[in-house]
Wavefront OBJ file of the C-alpha trace (Angstrom):
o trace
v 1.555 39.563 -22.184
v -1.225 37.518 -23.911
v -4.722 38.871 -24.594
v -7.582 36.817 -22.624
v -5.084 36.014 -19.927
v -4.606 37.547 -16.466
v -1.157 37.576 -14.692
v -0.583 37.580 -11.021
v 2.222 36.621 -8.708
v 2.848 34.015 -5.905
v 5.740 33.878 -3.316
v 8.679 31.480 -3.889
v 9.106 33.602 -7.591
v 6.404 32.097 -9.666
v 4.246 33.467 -11.791
v 0.683 32.244 -12.106
v -1.597 32.859 -15.327
v -4.985 32.431 -16.082
v -6.613 32.073 -19.289
v -10.169 33.199 -18.813
v -10.997 31.628 -22.184
v -9.845 27.887 -21.588
v -9.717 28.465 -17.596
v -6.295 27.188 -17.518
v -3.944 27.675 -14.767
v 0.059 27.481 -15.680
v 2.768 28.404 -13.338
v 6.450 28.875 -14.128
v 9.302 30.465 -11.928
v 10.514 33.394 -12.541
v 13.775 35.673 -11.861
v 13.577 38.452 -10.099
v 16.068 41.152 -10.207
v 14.904 43.941 -7.713
v 14.141 43.172 -3.717
v 10.895 41.724 -2.644
v 10.079 45.001 -0.679
v 10.670 47.418 -4.115
v 8.084 44.606 -6.049
v 5.466 45.153 -3.321
v 5.888 48.910 -3.313
v 5.868 49.104 -7.122
v 2.998 46.589 -7.609
v 1.158 47.693 -5.088
v 1.206 51.468 -6.438
v 0.362 49.727 -9.895
v -2.851 48.238 -8.372
v -3.895 51.757 -6.936
v -3.332 53.515 -9.928
v -4.153 51.517 -12.791
v -7.667 49.648 -10.778
v -5.977 46.186 -12.061
v -6.169 42.884 -10.352
v -2.826 41.972 -10.287
v -1.216 41.190 -6.946
v 1.674 40.017 -5.267
v 2.418 38.532 -1.948
v 5.784 36.918 -0.380
v 6.253 32.984 0.527
v 6.399 34.175 3.921
v 4.008 36.354 6.165
v 4.630 39.556 6.315
v 5.506 41.048 10.114
v 2.898 44.408 11.132
v 4.587 47.558 10.115
v 4.492 50.482 12.441
v 1.476 51.667 10.474
v -0.978 48.498 10.978
v -1.999 47.076 14.388
v -4.018 44.576 12.796
v -3.080 41.223 11.100
v -4.290 39.739 7.819
v -5.713 36.284 8.015
v -8.012 33.634 6.513
v -11.099 32.333 7.428
v -11.602 28.646 7.355
v -14.819 28.929 5.729
v -12.801 29.487 2.594
v -11.640 25.933 2.580
v -14.852 24.446 2.968
v -14.381 22.125 0.166
v -10.670 21.580 0.690
v -8.375 19.402 2.721
v -6.636 21.062 5.921
v -3.351 19.971 4.229
v -4.136 21.708 0.978
v -5.332 24.526 3.213
v -2.138 25.100 4.723
v -0.295 24.847 1.866
v -2.709 27.255 0.293
v -1.698 29.804 3.155
v 1.795 29.070 3.065
v 1.909 29.950 -0.914
v 0.133 33.219 -0.092
v 2.101 34.197 3.128
v -0.301 34.328 5.521
v 0.211 32.428 8.658
v -3.332 32.998 10.981
v -6.120 30.891 10.253
v -9.723 30.965 11.545
v -10.346 26.927 12.273
v -13.746 25.585 10.939
v -15.047 22.164 12.356
v -14.930 20.625 9.161
v -11.058 20.528 9.481
v -11.204 20.001 12.973
v -14.334 18.480 14.564
v -16.540 20.035 17.541
v -16.113 16.415 19.048
v -12.508 16.397 18.556
v -10.315 14.530 21.208
v -6.816 16.652 22.748
v -5.019 14.244 20.823
v -6.424 14.963 17.631
v -6.837 18.393 17.996
v -2.764 18.528 19.078
v -2.066 16.451 15.836
v -3.844 18.936 14.117
v -2.148 22.187 15.503
v 1.135 20.189 14.797
v 0.536 19.931 11.509
v -0.646 23.465 11.097
v 2.617 24.723 12.951
v 4.739 22.629 10.267
v 3.066 24.725 7.657
v 3.995 27.904 9.008
v 0.289 28.285 10.292
v -1.308 29.058 13.755
v -5.219 29.312 14.275
v -6.000 32.904 16.195
v -9.729 31.550 16.588
v -12.449 29.151 16.231
v -15.929 29.406 14.407
v -18.384 30.869 13.436
v -19.830 27.991 15.645
v -23.793 28.173 16.022
v -25.209 27.624 19.971
v -28.568 26.735 20.267
v -28.281 25.268 23.434
v -25.862 25.391 26.838
v -24.626 22.144 26.013
v -23.247 23.864 22.606
v -21.920 27.048 24.096
v -20.315 24.526 26.830
v -18.724 22.585 23.977
v -17.745 25.911 21.909
v -15.707 27.218 24.931
v -13.940 23.777 26.197
v -13.192 23.379 22.217
v -11.292 26.601 21.940
v -9.205 26.407 25.016
v -7.765 22.655 23.572
v -7.792 24.383 20.461
v -4.826 26.810 22.313
v -6.966 30.002 21.248
v -9.702 32.772 23.324
v -11.222 34.085 20.457
v -14.621 32.024 19.877
v -16.479 33.335 16.526
v -20.241 32.366 17.628
v -23.848 32.716 16.739
v -25.301 31.930 19.633
v -29.279 32.053 19.859
v -30.390 35.147 21.628
v -31.663 33.172 24.599
v -28.356 31.268 25.385
v -26.141 35.091 25.481
v -26.646 35.275 29.308
v -25.222 31.952 29.360
v -22.549 32.828 26.894
v -21.698 36.012 29.001
v -21.288 33.510 31.611
v -18.814 31.621 30.107
v -16.766 34.615 28.746
v -16.234 35.920 32.438
v -15.300 32.006 33.361
v -12.838 31.276 30.540
v -11.409 35.174 30.326
v -12.294 34.827 26.332
v -13.667 36.984 24.066
v -16.844 35.796 22.119
v -17.458 37.559 18.693
v -20.978 37.334 17.297
v -20.766 36.870 13.069
v -23.329 38.938 11.168
v -24.636 36.894 8.161
v -26.771 39.831 5.962
v -29.815 39.297 4.234
v -29.123 35.374 4.361
v -29.886 34.408 7.867
v -32.632 35.849 10.471
v -30.589 35.789 13.338
v -27.890 39.123 13.552
v -28.209 40.317 9.962
v -26.545 43.399 10.525
v -24.149 44.893 13.195
v -26.924 46.628 14.895
v -28.870 43.642 15.284
v -25.895 42.318 17.244
v -25.464 45.585 19.439
v -28.966 45.802 20.136
v -28.705 42.266 21.971
v -24.934 42.950 23.551
v -24.853 46.570 24.803
v -25.295 45.667 28.313
v -23.793 42.735 28.470
v -19.964 42.084 29.141
v -17.696 43.683 27.100
v -15.958 39.983 26.025
v -18.603 39.757 23.769
v -18.811 41.667 20.499
v -18.245 41.282 16.840
v -16.758 39.102 14.391
v -17.535 42.027 11.515
v -18.497 40.627 8.286
v -18.084 43.570 5.904
v -19.670 42.433 3.035
v -22.693 41.008 4.293
v -23.253 44.731 5.955
v -22.821 45.927 2.456
v -25.180 43.415 0.946
v -28.123 44.668 3.343
v -27.342 48.044 1.609
v -25.325 49.491 4.899
v -21.948 51.209 5.296
v -19.644 49.051 7.059
v -17.173 51.803 7.712
v -19.939 53.785 9.583
v -20.620 50.427 11.526
v -17.002 50.461 12.398
v -17.191 53.469 13.697
v -20.387 53.515 15.937
v -19.135 49.459 17.313
v -15.391 49.559 17.389
v -14.787 49.324 20.889
v -16.571 45.867 20.589
v -14.803 44.619 17.176
v -12.250 41.688 17.592
v -12.411 40.242 13.925
v -13.336 41.323 11.005
v -14.305 39.114 7.976
v -13.492 40.902 5.132
v -14.251 39.810 1.099
v -15.633 41.804 -1.786
v -19.031 41.651 -3.128
v -20.206 42.840 -6.746
v -23.881 44.339 -5.526
v -25.521 46.035 -2.405
v -28.223 43.494 -2.199
v -29.347 39.661 -0.912
v -28.015 38.615 -4.755
v -24.804 40.370 -4.387
v -21.627 37.808 -3.998
v -18.012 37.539 -3.560
v -15.860 38.543 -6.581
v -11.997 39.239 -6.034
v -11.403 41.791 -3.669
v -10.825 44.838 -5.989
v -13.477 43.904 -8.456
v -16.375 44.606 -6.338
v -18.274 47.839 -4.422
v -16.551 47.906 -1.414
v -13.819 50.725 -0.858
v -10.750 48.897 0.445
v -8.720 51.862 0.573
v -11.061 54.019 2.816
v -11.611 50.961 5.234
v -8.071 49.846 5.657
v -7.349 53.377 6.190
v -10.117 53.816 8.394
v -8.841 50.858 10.656
v -5.408 52.377 10.490
v -6.778 56.005 12.149
v -8.405 54.012 14.698
v -5.771 51.837 15.674
v -7.478 48.365 15.339
v -5.458 45.799 17.094
v -7.486 42.308 16.003
v -7.353 40.286 12.709
v -9.046 41.022 9.156
v -9.492 37.217 8.033
v -10.620 36.762 4.274
v -13.487 34.947 3.768
v -13.725 34.361 0.259
v -16.558 32.482 -1.089
v -16.345 32.276 -4.754
v -14.681 28.993 -6.154
v -15.059 27.107 -3.673
v -13.197 23.860 -5.241
v -10.259 25.842 -6.612
v -10.030 28.644 -4.289
v -6.237 29.503 -4.273
v -5.955 31.921 -7.893
v -8.968 33.910 -5.742
v -7.407 33.905 -2.343
v -4.153 34.996 -4.123
v -5.837 37.583 -5.651
v -7.465 38.895 -2.782
v -4.467 38.799 -0.318
v -2.377 40.822 -2.983
v -4.700 43.272 -3.448
v -5.135 44.155 0.030
v -1.461 43.992 0.627
v -1.303 46.766 -2.557
v -3.466 48.987 -1.210
v -2.131 48.888 2.045
v 1.429 49.667 0.809
v -0.024 52.369 -0.827
v -2.064 54.054 1.970
v -0.487 57.699 2.888
l 1 2 3 4 5 6 7 8 9 10 11 12 13 14 15 16 17 18 19 20 21 22 23 24 25 26 27 28 29 30 31 32 33 34 35 36 37 38 39 40 41 42 43 44 45 46 47 48 49 50 51 52 53 54 55 56 57 58 59 60 61 62 63 64 65 66 67 68 69 70 71 72 73 74 75 76 77 78 79 80 81 82 83 84 85 86 87 88 89 90 91 92 93 94 95 96 97 98 99 100 101 102 103 104 105 106 107 108 109 110 111 112 113 114 115 116 117 118 119 120 121 122 123 124 125 126 127 128 129 130 131 132 133 134 135 136 137 138 139 140 141 142 143 144 145 146 147 148 149 150 151 152 153 154 155 156 157 158 159 160 161 162 163 164 165 166 167 168 169 170 171 172 173 174 175 176 177 178 179 180 181 182 183 184 185 186 187 188 189 190 191 192 193 194 195 196 197 198 199 200 201 202 203 204 205 206 207 208 209 210 211 212 213 214 215 216 217 218 219 220 221 222 223 224 225 226 227 228 229 230 231 232 233 234 235 236 237 238 239 240 241 242 243 244 245 246 247 248 249 250 251 252 253 254 255 256 257 258 259 260 261 262 263 264 265 266 267 268 269 270 271 272 273 274 275 276 277 278 279 280 281 282 283 284 285 286 287 288 289 290 291 292 293 294 295 296 297 298 299 300 301 302 303 304 305 306 307 308 309 310
């Protein structure tokens, strides 16, 4: 292998290389002489043993194993600067079939016809929505819109950031629709719901259908332990946004999973031990104009960690 070049594998038998000096990416077909299952185990073990950022992923989504009641997904923010078609193609490439839908791909004001067309397009790529949001809610009308939008999209999970004063109205809508509302924490970047504790303070006496979309990296950027928070609030965590960061402070930001400071082996092991049944959604915030290499590396790293856990 060439010096200064990073290698990783995508599905459908392609080797992708990236020259870090010239910032070029190339793909070429490869011949695989052993089964995908053996390949996953081999490369997953290699990632854990060597601490290398190599990854492996399949062309088709992996079904949950008996050990994993949760599923990997991608948060829509990952594709904030990418068209929906290209986003879906990237998801197909890395073998993830669950998407958290954001309004830049499907506006909140969309008609049923537009929503149905978008859902059909997603289905053609083998992708389905698992929830919508995050959606900011600064009025009762915004709450109404968010729940109606989720219903038309065919999901029952709304990831939201409602102003505290509207939480009683959100609770009413959660009961009316029989949906779940997962509040997203934003670490040191926003004063509203920075941490898991700040969310719990506002929702602990509300309907259990109101819980968390817990962003573990934002919690880490506050200098807090996301695994401790999960144990404390696990019964109300419906969704995770997972990504790696390089520093436990506000200046810390996204890096490819496995290159930062978050202990993902411990995180996933804890989820397994506590029978977490929700989604773990990659929210990759680096190289937004060209996220595929980082998304592929991160998803592959997660799969390698999961394959290597005992």
